[in-house]
C-alpha positions in Angstrom: 17.9 35.3 17.5 15.5 33.3 15.3 16.1 32.9 11.6 13.5 34.3 9.2 13.4 31.9 6.3 11.3 32.2 3.1 8.6 29.5 2.6 7.8 29.1 -1.1 4.3 28.6 -2.4 3.3 25.8 -4.6 3.8 26.5 -8.2 0.9 24.8 -9.9 2.6 24.9 -13.3 5.3 22.6 -11.9 3.0 20.0 -10.4 -0.3 19.9 -12.2 -1.0 17.0 -14.4 -3.8 16.6 -16.9 -5.5 13.2 -17.2 -6.7 14.0 -20.7 -3.2 14.2 -22.3 -1.6 10.9 -22.9 0.7 11.6 -25.8 4.4 12.3 -25.2 4.1 15.8 -26.5 5.4 18.9 -24.7 3.2 21.8 -23.9 3.9 25.1 -25.6 5.1 26.7 -22.3 7.2 23.6 -21.3 5.2 22.8 -18.2 5.2 19.3 -16.9 2.2 17.1 -17.5 1.6 13.4 -17.5 2.7 12.3 -20.9 4.4 15.6 -21.7 8.0 16.9 -21.9 9.8 19.5 -20.0 13.1 21.3 -20.2 16.5 19.7 -19.3 17.6 19.4 -15.7 20.3 21.4 -13.9 23.1 19.2 -12.6 24.6 21.9 -10.4 24.3 22.0 -6.7 21.0 23.7 -5.8 20.4 25.5 -2.5 16.9 26.6 -1.6 15.8 28.8 1.3 13.1 26.2 2.3 13.8 25.5 5.9 11.0 26.1 8.4 11.1 27.4 12.0 14.0 26.1 14.2 15.4 24.3 11.2 12.5 22.0 10.6 12.1 20.9 7.0 9.9 23.2 5.0 7.0 21.7 3.0 8.4 22.9 -0.2 11.7 21.1 0.4 10.0 18.0 1.5 7.6 17.9 -1.4 10.3 18.8 -3.9 7.8 20.5 -6.1 9.9 23.5 -7.4 11.0 24.5 -10.8 14.4 22.9 -10.4 13.3 19.5 -9.2 10.1 18.8 -11.2 9.5 21.0 -14.2 13.1 21.1 -15.5 13.5 17.4 -15.9 13.0 15.6 -19.1 9.7 13.7 -19.1 11.4 10.7 -20.7 13.4 10.3 -17.5 10.6 11.1 -15.1 11.9 12.1 -11.6 14.5 9.3 -11.4 17.5 8.2 -13.3 16.0 4.8 -14.1 13.3 6.6 -16.1 9.8 5.4 -16.9 10.3 1.7 -17.2 6.9 0.5 -16.0 4.2 0.1 -18.6 0.5 0.4 -17.9 0.0 -3.4 -17.9 2.8 -3.9 -15.3 1.5 -1.0 -13.2 -2.0 -2.5 -13.3 -0.7 -5.9 -12.1 1.1 -4.1 -9.2 -2.5 -3.4 -8.0 -3.8 -6.9 -8.8 -0.9 -8.7 -7.2 -1.0 -6.6 -4.1 -4.8 -7.0 -3.6 -5.1 -10.7 -4.5 -2.9 -12.5 -2.0 -4.4 -15.2 0.2 -7.3 -13.3 1.7 -9.9 -14.3 -0.8 -8.9 -17.9 -0.3 -9.0 -17.9 3.5 -11.1 -15.1 5.2 -14.6 -16.2 4.2 -15.2 -18.2 7.4 -14.0 -15.4 9.6 -16.3 -12.9 8.0 -19.2 -15.4 8.1 -18.7 -16.1 11.7 -18.4 -12.5 12.7 -21.3 -11.3 10.5 -23.6 -14.1 11.5 -25.3 -14.6 8.1 -24.5 -15.4 4.5 -26.2 -12.3 3.2 -24.4 -9.9 5.5 -21.0 -11.6 4.8 -21.6 -11.0 1.1 -22.6 -7.4 1.7 -19.3 -6.8 3.6 -17.4 -8.0 0.5 -19.3 -5.4 -1.6 -18.6 -2.7 1.0 -14.9 -3.6 0.8 -15.0 -3.0 -2.9 -16.7 0.3 -2.6 -14.0 1.5 0.0 -11.3 0.4 -2.5 -12.8 2.4 -5.3 -13.1 5.4 -3.0 -9.5 5.0 -1.8 -8.2 4.8 -5.4 -10.1 8.0 -6.3 -8.7 9.9 -3.3 -5.2 8.8 -4.1 -5.6 9.6 -7.8 -6.6 13.2 -7.1 -3.4 13.7 -5.1 -1.3 11.7 -7.7 -2.4 13.8 -10.6 -0.8 16.8 -8.9 2.3 14.9 -7.7 3.1 12.2 -10.2 6.2 10.9 -8.4 7.4 7.9 -6.5 6.5 7.6 -2.8 2.7 7.6 -2.8 1.3 8.9 0.5 4.7 10.3 1.5 4.3 13.1 -1.1 0.6 13.8 -0.1 1.2 13.9 3.6 4.2 16.2 3.5 2.5 18.5 1.1 -0.7 18.9 3.1 0.6 18.7 6.7 3.0 21.6 6.9 2.8 22.5 10.6 4.8 21.4 12.4 6.8 21.3 9.2 8.0 17.9 8.3 6.5 16.1 11.3 3.9 14.1 9.4 6.5 13.0 6.8 9.0 11.8 9.4 6.2 9.9 11.3 5.2 8.2 8.1 8.9 7.4 7.4 9.2 5.5 10.7 6.6 2.9 10.0 7.3 2.6 6.3 11.0 2.1 6.9 10.8 -0.3 9.9 7.9 -2.6 9.0 8.3 -5.6 6.7 5.0 -5.8 5.0 5.8 -8.8 2.9 6.2 -11.2 5.9 2.7 -12.5 6.1 2.4 -13.7 2.5 6.0 -14.9 2.5 5.0 -17.2 5.3 1.8 -18.2 3.6 3.6 -19.1 0.5 5.8 -21.5 2.5 2.8 -23.0 4.2 0.8 -23.7 1.0 3.8 -25.1 -0.8 4.3 -27.6 2.0 0.6 -28.4 1.9 0.9 -29.1 -1.8 3.6 -31.6 -1.1 1.5 -33.6 1.4 -0.1 -36.7 0.0 -3.7 -35.5 0.3 -3.1 -31.8 0.3 -4.3 -31.6 4.0 -0.9 -31.8 5.8 -0.2 -29.3 8.5 2.7 -27.2 7.4 5.7 -27.3 9.7 6.6 -23.9 11.2 10.3 -23.5 10.3 10.2 -25.1 6.9 7.4 -22.7 5.9 9.5 -19.8 7.1 12.5 -21.1 5.2 10.5 -21.2 2.0 9.4 -17.7 2.7 13.0 -16.6 3.0 13.7 -18.1 -0.4 10.7 -16.2 -1.9 12.0 -12.9 -0.4 15.5 -13.4 -1.8 14.1 -14.3 -5.2 12.1 -11.1 -5.2 15.1 -9.0 -4.1 17.5 -10.5 -6.8 15.0 -10.2 -9.6 13.8 -6.7 -8.9 17.3 -5.5 -8.2 19.2 -6.9 -11.2 16.5 -7.8 -13.8 13.7 -5.2 -13.5 11.9 -6.2 -16.8 12.0 -9.9 -16.0 10.7 -9.2 -12.5 7.8 -7.3 -13.9 7.1 -10.0 -16.5 7.2 -12.7 -13.8 4.7 -10.6 -11.7 2.4 -10.1 -14.7 2.4 -13.8 -15.5 1.5 -14.7 -11.9 -1.1 -12.0 -11.8 -2.7 -13.4 -15.0 -2.6 -16.9 -13.5 -4.3 -15.9 -10.3 -7.1 -14.1 -12.2 -7.6 -17.2 -14.3 -8.0 -19.3 -11.1 -10.4 -16.8 -9.5 -12.4 -16.9 -12.8 -12.4 -20.7 -12.7 -13.8 -20.7 -9.1 -16.3 -17.9 -9.9 -17.8 -19.6 -12.9 -17.7 -23.2 -11.5 -19.8 -21.7 -8.8 -22.7 -21.6 -11.2 -22.4 -25.4 -11.5 -22.4 -25.6 -7.8 -25.6 -23.6 -7.6 -27.2 -26.1 -10.0 -26.1 -28.9 -7.7 -23.4 -30.4 -10.0 -20.3 -31.4 -8.2 -18.2 -34.4 -7.2 -19.0 -34.5 -3.5 -22.5 -32.9 -3.5 -23.1 -29.2 -2.8 -25.2 -26.9 -0.8 -26.7 -25.5 -4.0 -29.0 -22.6 -3.1 -29.8 -23.8 0.4 -27.4 -21.4 2.1 -29.0 -18.4 0.4 -32.5 -19.0 1.8 -33.2 -16.6 4.7 -29.8 -15.2 3.9 -29.8 -12.5 6.6 -31.1 -14.6 9.5 -28.6 -14.5 12.4 -27.0 -11.2 11.4 -24.9 -9.7 14.2 -25.1 -6.0 14.9 -22.6 -5.5 17.7 -19.9 -3.0 17.2 -17.0 -5.4 17.5 -18.4 -7.8 14.9 -19.1 -4.9 12.5 -15.6 -3.5 13.0 -14.0 -6.9 12.6 -15.9 -7.8 9.4 -15.2 -4.4 7.8 -11.6 -4.7 8.7 -11.2 -8.2 7.2 -13.2 -7.3 4.0 -11.5 -4.0 3.4 -8.1 -5.5 4.1 -8.8 -8.1 1.4 -8.9 -5.2 -1.1 -5.9 -3.4 0.2 -3.4 -2.7 -2.5 -5.3 -0.3 -4.6 -2.7 2.3 -3.7 0.3 0.1 -4.7 0.8 1.6 -8.1 1.2 5.1 -6.7 4.4 4.2 -4.9 6.2 3.8 -8.3 4.2 6.4 -10.2 7.4 8.3 -11.2 8.4 5.2 -13.2 5.1 4.5 -14.9 5.1 5.4 -18.6 1.5 6.6 -18.8 0.1 7.5 -15.4 -2.9 9.2 -16.8 -4.1 6.0 -18.5 -3.5 4.0 -15.3 -5.5 6.3 -13.1 -8.3 7.0 -15.5 -8.8 3.5 -17.1 -6.6 0.6 -16.1 -6.7 1.0 -12.3 -10.5 1.4 -12.0 -11.0 -1.5 -14.5 -8.7 -3.8 -12.5 -10.6 -2.9 -9.3 -13.9 -3.6 -11.0 -12.8 -7.0 -12.3 -11.3 -8.0 -8.9 -14.5 -6.9 -7.0 -16.7 -8.9 -9.3 -14.6 -12.0 -9.0 -14.3 -11.6 -5.2 -18.1 -11.5 -4.8 -18.7 -14.4 -7.3 -16.0 -16.5 -5.5 -17.9 -16.0 -2.2 -21.1 -17.0 -3.8 -19.4 -20.1 -5.2 -18.0 -21.1 -1.8 -21.5 -20.9 -0.2 -23.0 -22.8 -3.1 -20.5 -25.7 -2.9 -20.0 -26.0 0.9 -22.6 -26.5 3.6 -22.9 -23.6 6.0 -21.4 -25.4 9.0 -18.5 -26.5 6.7 -17.8 -22.9 5.7 -17.8 -21.7 9.4 -15.4 -24.5 10.3 -13.1 -24.2 7.4 -11.0 -21.4 8.9 -8.1 -20.9 6.4 -8.8 -23.7 4.0 -12.2 -22.6 2.5 -10.8 -22.7 -1.1 -9.4 -26.2 -0.5 -12.8 -27.4 0.7 -14.3 -25.9 -2.4 -11.9 -27.7 -4.8 -12.4 -30.9 -2.9 -16.2 -30.7 -3.3 -16.2 -29.5 -6.9 -13.2 -31.4 -8.5 -12.3 -34.2 -6.1 -9.8 -34.8 -3.4 -6.6 -34.6 -5.4 -7.5 -31.1 -6.5 -6.6 -29.9 -3.0 -2.9 -30.2 -3.9 -3.4 -28.2 -7.0 -5.3 -25.5 -5.0 -2.4 -25.3 -2.5 0.0 -24.6 -5.4 -2.4 -21.9 -6.7 -2.6 -20.1 -3.3 1.1 -20.4 -2.8 1.8 -18.8 -6.2 -0.7 -16.1 -5.4 1.2 -15.3 -2.2 4.5 -15.3 -4.1 3.1 -12.7 -6.5 2.0 -10.6 -3.6 5.4 -10.7 -2.0 7.0 -9.6 -5.3 4.6 -6.8 -5.7 5.1 -5.6 -2.1 8.9 -5.7 -2.3 8.9 -3.8 -5.6 6.8 -1.0 -4.2 8.2 -0.7 -0.7 11.7 -0.5 -2.2 10.5 2.6 -4.1 9.1 4.1 -0.9 12.4 3.6 0.9 14.1 5.3 -2.1 11.7 8.2 -1.8 12.5 8.5 1.9 16.2 8.7 1.1 15.4 11.2 -1.7 13.8 13.6 0.8 16.5 13.1 3.4 14.1 11.7 6.0 16.1 8.7 7.0 19.8 8.1 7.9 22.1 7.5 4.9 19.6 9.2 2.6 22.0 9.3 -0.4 22.6 5.6 -0.1 19.0 4.7 -0.2 18.1 7.3 -2.9 20.7 5.8 -5.3 19.7 3.7 -8.3 23.1 2.1 -8.6 24.5 -0.4 -9.7 21.6 -1.8 -11.8 19.5 1.3 -12.3 17.0 0.1 -9.6 16.5 1.1 -6.0 18.5 -1.9 -4.8 19.3 -0.4 -1.4 15.7 0.3 -0.7 14.7 -3.2 -1.9 17.4 -4.8 0.3 16.4 -2.9 3.4 12.7 -3.9 3.1 13.7 -7.5 2.6 15.9 -7.3 5.7 13.1 -5.8 7.8 10.7 -8.5 6.5 13.2 -11.3 7.3 13.4 -10.0 10.9 9.6 -10.1 11.2 9.5 -13.5 9.5 12.2 -15.2 11.5 12.6 -13.6 14.9 9.2 -14.1 16.7 8.4 -17.5 18.2 5.3 -19.3 17.0 1.9 -18.5 18.5 0.4 -15.2 19.6 3.7 -13.3 19.3 4.1 -14.2 15.7 0.5 -13.3 14.8 1.0 -10.0 16.7 4.1 -9.1 14.6 2.3 -9.9 11.4 -0.6 -7.7 12.4 1.6 -4.7 13.0 1.9 -3.8 9.3 -1.8 -3.4 8.7 -2.8 -0.8 11.3 -0.5 2.1 10.3 -2.0 2.1 6.8 -5.4 2.9 8.4 -3.9 5.9 10.1 -2.2 7.0 6.9 -5.4 6.6 4.9 -7.4 8.7 7.4 -4.7 11.4 7.2 -4.7 11.4 3.4 -8.5 11.5 3.3 -8.8 14.3 5.8 -6.2 16.3 3.9 -8.1 16.0 0.7 -11.3 17.1 2.4 -9.6 20.5 3.0 -9.8 21.1 -0.8 -13.6 20.7 -0.8 -14.5 23.2 1.9 -15.1 26.9 1.0 -12.0 28.6 -0.1 -11.8 31.0 2.8 -11.7 28.0 5.2 -9.0 26.1 3.4 -5.4 25.9 4.6 -3.0 27.9 2.4 -1.8 24.9 0.4 -5.4 24.0 -0.7 -6.6 27.5 -1.7 -5.4 27.2 -5.3 -5.9 23.4 -5.5 -7.0 22.6 -9.0 -6.4 18.9 -9.7 -7.7 17.8 -13.1 -9.0 14.7 -11.4 -11.6 15.2 -8.6 -12.6 12.4 -6.3 -15.7 14.4 -5.2 -16.7 15.4 -1.7 -19.0 12.4 -0.9 -16.3 9.9 -1.9 -13.6 11.7 0.0 -15.8 12.1 3.1 -16.9 8.4 2.9 -13.3 7.2 2.6 -12.1 9.4 5.5 -14.9 8.3 7.8 -14.3 4.6 7.1 -10.5 5.0 7.6 -11.1 6.7 11.0 -13.5 3.9 12.0 -10.8 1.4 11.1 -8.4 3.3 13.3 -10.8 3.1 16.3 -12.2 -0.4 15.6 -9.3 -2.5 16.8 -9.7 -0.9 20.3 -13.2 -2.2 20.6 -13.1 -5.3 23.0 -14.6 -8.6 21.7 -17.9 -9.5 23.2 -17.2 -13.3 23.1 -14.0 -15.1 24.1 -14.0 -17.0 20.8 -13.8 -13.7 18.9 -10.5 -12.8 20.4 -7.6 -12.5 18.0 -5.0 -13.7 20.5 -5.2 -16.5 23.0 -3.1 -14.8 25.7 -2.3 -11.2 24.6 -4.3 -8.1 24.9 -6.6 -7.7 21.9 -5.5 -4.1 21.1 -1.7 -4.7 21.5 -1.0 -4.5 17.8 -2.5 -1.0 17.2 -0.8 0.3 20.3 2.6 -0.9 19.2 1.9 0.5 15.7 1.0 3.9 17.2 4.3 3.6 19.1 6.2 3.4 15.8 4.5 6.6 14.6 5.5 8.1 18.0 9.0 7.0 17.4 9.1 8.9 14.2 7.8 12.0 16.0 10.6 11.6 18.6 13.1 11.4 15.8 11.8 14.6 14.3 11.8 16.4 17.7 15.4 15.4 18.3 16.9 15.9 14.9 15.0 18.9 13.6 14.1 20.8 16.7 16.0 19.9 20.0 19.5 19.5 18.6 19.3 22.6 16.3 17.9 24.7 19.1 20.6 23.6 21.5 23.4 24.0 19.0 22.3 27.3 17.7 21.8 26.2 14.1 19.1 25.3 11.6 19.0 22.5 9.2 18.9 23.9 5.7 17.8 21.7 2.7 20.4 21.5 0.0 19.7 19.6 -3.2 22.4 17.5 -4.7 22.6 15.5 -7.8 24.0 12.0 -7.3 26.4 10.4 -9.8 23.4 8.3 -11.2 21.4 11.5 -11.9 19.0 11.2 -9.0 18.3 14.5 -7.0 18.3 14.2 -3.2 17.8 16.6 -0.4 20.6 16.8 2.2 20.2 18.7 5.4 23.2 20.9 6.2 23.8 22.8 9.4 23.8 26.6 9.2 24.4 28.9 12.1 21.4 31.0 13.0 23.4 34.2 12.7 24.7 33.2 9.3 21.2 32.3 8.1 19.7 35.5 9.4 22.4 37.6 7.7 
């Protein structure tokens, strides 16, 4: 006998946010808006009839968008016990520090080689910026309806309800098991070692670089776990510093265009016949798009901690777009500066030291060491930003009961921070940083963290597209969709198509041997393994929420509990099918 369980509909009053209201005033009817107040929370045990078929988690339980879990909490506390501790400036630098890592200092030669011309390589950097703006708009539309920690987790589980909970658990597998800070932790070690070399050109030793990366990770863990405010201030300071350095490079590029430098520059020579040699093969286009867009990845970083941001409306309407505009302008101007100061053959041969060559030509040889310090600090800021946000994602996974030991990871004890989630992400990052041997295997492991985000972006974009089709064609959840912020149909469609292309692109074989990412491994091995992680999440869902309940004659029913620190979590309790049906 199959249980018949009620599936609640989305109550718009509980989730809608208005981007116009920024004052901390409550609405007359007590509904929850960004910047508004709501009624006090209920600390008693709450049981909701939200389970789906065969005990799968219902969308309402997974989204936690009911009266008891959203609207009835004080706005001053947000959705978490730690409250809204992140100011607009700190939230903006979460975006800046996640986007500006080492890419702008190192990927110019890769994009030039793959694109075939200076003009086309600059155009790819502009396209990357456009994609970032589109992505931020898509995420903002979802976020205004669900202003809580977790980012895409909330959007996916709200939109993909059949099979109920499957999309959320698949997302959880890759988010929980991948250490996304490993690449920049390693880069920080490399560039600190280069800075210590006598001429700034030394080849960084493998294990000392990794050891420095370990130190950076532990510093981020300790600071974000025990001293949240100081951790944010440190990030903000580093973010300000890296923007100053990018501005220095961008404006010194005008001197390079005028031919004024220490070592002699290319001036405007590289910009003559700028599009001659442009490559049009699918592999080069895919690779260039991938590298340019990845250099802007991080626009979604603030959404992972949106439940702790003091004024989300201001962030989404003003600060976030302004930060993207400044970064995009600086990125393009920095590329122009590189081409003005370095001969074309030097740019193509520079590989990962393009910024070092620029400083050498513009400011003299000793400036290489200073540049290495700048890049290392930029990588450190990126690590701090990633650890901060991914710790919140892990806490959200525990909040929704999607991972083992959910209560443990959902807790904010003992320092009123998601210490368990932070520690787990650092642990996963340490495995990726230390376990693989040097060479292809190490590069493969580092590449694993990038591909799943393309899949997630495509899923989020396609979900939002459902709100732009005629109402009669929409899925049930989208029929009454009325977000106060609208990304627009063209923007959402563009973002979805680009994301789908980035999912397919890594499977396109390189046409030339020198274009191959790995020396000995299959070129598409990273996306295949990444898809395997998503498949692992699907297997976990099948076993826990479908196969075992079906075999045992029970369903998993969501029960909300309030932890001792005040955080509300979803626990899944077994209920016999007969008992539920009665």
